C-alpha positions as CSV (number, residue, x, y, z in Angstrom):
1,X,0.0,0.0,0.1
2,X,2.8,2.4,0.9
3,X,4.5,1.7,-2.6
4,X,1.2,2.7,-4.3
5,X,1.0,5.8,-2.3
6,X,4.6,6.8,-3.0
7,X,3.9,5.9,-6.9
8,X,0.9,8.3,-6.8
9,X,2.7,11.0,-5.0
10,X,5.7,10.9,-7.4
11,X,3.3,11.0,-10.5
12,X,0.8,13.3,-9.1
13,X,0.7,15.3,-12.4
14,X,-0.2,12.2,-14.5
15,X,-3.2,11.7,-12.3
16,X,-4.6,15.1,-12.3
17,X,-5.5,15.1,-15.9
18,X,-9.1,15.9,-16.9
19,X,-11.2,13.1,-17.8
20,X,-12.3,12.4,-21.3
21,X,-15.8,13.5,-22.6
22,X,-18.4,10.8,-21.8
23,X,-16.4,9.1,-19.3
24,X,-18.9,9.4,-16.5
25,X,-21.6,7.9,-18.8
26,X,-19.4,5.0,-19.7
27,X,-18.8,4.3,-16.2
28,X,-22.5,4.4,-15.2
29,X,-23.4,2.1,-17.9
30,X,-20.8,-0.4,-16.6
31,X,-22.2,-0.2,-13.0
32,X,-25.8,-0.6,-14.2
33,X,-24.8,-3.7,-15.8
34,X,-23.7,-5.1,-12.3
35,X,-26.8,-3.8,-10.6
36,X,-29.9,-6.0,-11.0
37,X,-33.2,-5.2,-9.6
38,X,-34.0,-6.6,-6.2
39,X,-36.7,-8.9,-7.7
40,X,-34.3,-10.5,-9.9
41,X,-31.4,-10.6,-7.4
42,X,-33.5,-12.4,-4.6
43,X,-36.8,-13.6,-5.7
44,X,-35.9,-15.7,-8.7
45,X,-33.1,-17.6,-6.8
46,X,-35.5,-18.2,-3.9
47,X,-38.3,-19.5,-6.1
48,X,-35.8,-21.7,-7.9
49,X,-34.6,-23.2,-4.5
50,X,-38.1,-23.7,-3.3
51,X,-39.0,-25.4,-6.6
52,X,-35.8,-27.7,-6.2
53,X,-36.7,-28.5,-2.6
54,X,-40.4,-29.4,-3.5
55,X,-39.3,-31.6,-6.4
56,X,-36.8,-33.3,-4.1
57,X,-39.3,-33.9,-1.3
58,X,-41.8,-35.3,-4.0
59,X,-39.4,-37.6,-5.2
60,X,-37.9,-38.8,-1.9
61,X,-41.3,-39.1,0.2
62,X,-42.6,-42.6,-0.4
63,X,-46.2,-42.5,-1.7
64,X,-48.7,-44.8,-0.4
65,X,-50.3,-46.9,-3.1
66,X,-54.1,-47.5,-2.9
67,X,-55.0,-50.9,-1.3
68,X,-55.7,-53.7,-3.7
69,X,-57.9,-56.6,-2.9
70,X,-55.9,-59.7,-3.8
71,X,-57.9,-62.1,-5.6
72,X,-56.5,-65.6,-6.1
73,X,-57.7,-67.8,-8.9
74,X,-56.5,-71.3,-8.3
75,X,-57.8,-75.0,-8.1
76,X,-58.3,-74.9,-4.3
77,X,-59.9,-71.3,-4.2
78,X,-63.4,-72.9,-4.3
79,X,-62.5,-75.4,-1.3
80,X,-61.2,-72.4,0.6
81,X,-64.3,-70.3,0.1
82,X,-66.6,-73.3,1.0
83,X,-64.5,-73.9,4.2
84,X,-64.7,-70.2,5.0
85,X,-68.5,-70.3,4.6
86,X,-68.8,-73.4,6.7
87,X,-66.7,-72.0,9.6
88,X,-68.8,-68.7,9.3
89,X,-71.9,-70.5,9.8
90,X,-70.5,-72.5,12.8
91,X,-69.1,-69.4,14.4
92,X,-72.4,-67.4,13.8
93,X,-74.4,-70.2,15.3
94,X,-72.4,-70.4,18.4
95,X,-72.4,-66.7,18.8
96,X,-76.1,-66.7,18.6
97,X,-76.4,-69.4,21.3
98,X,-74.1,-67.4,23.6
99,X,-76.1,-64.1,23.0
100,X,-79.5,-65.8,23.5
101,X,-78.2,-67.7,26.8
102,X,-76.8,-64.4,28.2
103,X,-80.4,-62.7,27.2
104,X,-82.4,-65.3,29.0
105,X,-80.4,-65.1,32.3
106,X,-78.3,-62.0,32.5
107,X,-75.5,-62.0,35.3
108,X,-72.2,-60.6,35.7
109,X,-70.4,-63.8,35.0
110,X,-72.2,-64.5,31.9
111,X,-71.7,-61.0,30.6
112,X,-67.9,-61.4,31.1
113,X,-68.0,-64.5,29.1
114,X,-70.3,-63.1,26.4
115,X,-67.9,-60.0,26.0
116,X,-64.8,-62.5,25.6
117,X,-66.8,-64.4,23.0
118,X,-67.4,-61.0,21.3
119,X,-63.7,-60.5,21.1
120,X,-63.2,-63.9,19.7
121,X,-65.7,-63.3,16.9
122,X,-64.0,-59.8,16.2
123,X,-60.8,-61.7,15.8
124,X,-62.4,-64.0,13.4
125,X,-63.9,-61.2,11.3
126,X,-60.5,-59.4,11.3
127,X,-58.9,-62.6,10.0
128,X,-61.4,-62.6,7.3
129,X,-60.9,-59.1,6.2
130,X,-57.0,-58.8,6.6
131,X,-55.3,-62.2,6.5
132,X,-57.7,-64.6,4.4
133,X,-57.4,-62.6,1.2
134,X,-53.6,-62.9,1.3
135,X,-53.4,-66.7,2.0
136,X,-51.8,-68.7,-0.7
137,X,-54.0,-71.1,-2.6
138,X,-52.2,-74.2,-1.4
139,X,-52.5,-76.8,1.1
140,X,-50.6,-74.4,3.5
141,X,-53.2,-71.8,3.1
142,X,-56.0,-74.2,3.9
143,X,-54.1,-75.6,6.8
144,X,-53.5,-72.0,8.3
145,X,-57.1,-71.2,7.7
146,X,-58.4,-74.4,9.6
147,X,-56.1,-73.7,12.4
148,X,-57.3,-70.1,12.9
149,X,-61.1,-71.1,12.6
150,X,-60.7,-74.4,14.8
151,X,-58.9,-72.4,17.5
152,X,-61.6,-69.7,17.6
153,X,-64.5,-72.2,17.2
154,X,-62.9,-74.2,20.2
155,X,-62.7,-71.2,22.4
156,X,-66.3,-70.1,21.5
157,X,-67.6,-73.5,22.3
158,X,-65.8,-73.7,25.5
159,X,-67.2,-70.3,26.6
160,X,-70.7,-71.6,25.5
161,X,-70.3,-74.6,27.7
162,X,-69.3,-72.7,30.7
163,X,-72.0,-70.2,30.1
164,X,-74.5,-73.1,30.2
165,X,-73.1,-74.7,33.4
166,X,-73.3,-71.2,35.1
167,X,-76.9,-70.6,33.8
168,X,-77.8,-74.3,35.3
169,X,-76.0,-73.3,38.6
170,X,-78.1,-70.1,39.1
């Protein structure tokens, strides 16, 4: 910096020359080229950044596909449907007997057993709505279905027998 100041001081006459005509205009046009309006300087980059962020979010966030019902077409499909109907009839029959027994002789112990039977029936309905459509059309699928229904029916029948014993004692 000191060298520059010494150079200017030594050659002061060369720096004090009058400026050429139109020099200020040329200087202002060069300045104006570098000045952009605030709108272009800040708004456009902000909008571009926001658009890029939205696009990135759209691409990275997983979209949920609409639920599709799985329909199996296979040789054992008819057998599975027939088994499902058979077990539904049995569950419905036992459920009706439990409800009618509770209605004829309502008591607190029968109410508890009826409530538990209702939970088992809801579990059967959930199985039919959620799991049954996803079972494979194989012997393994039929086996899994029979296990579910047999266990539920066994529980319901046991509760019915207990309710009959309790109602006979009262």
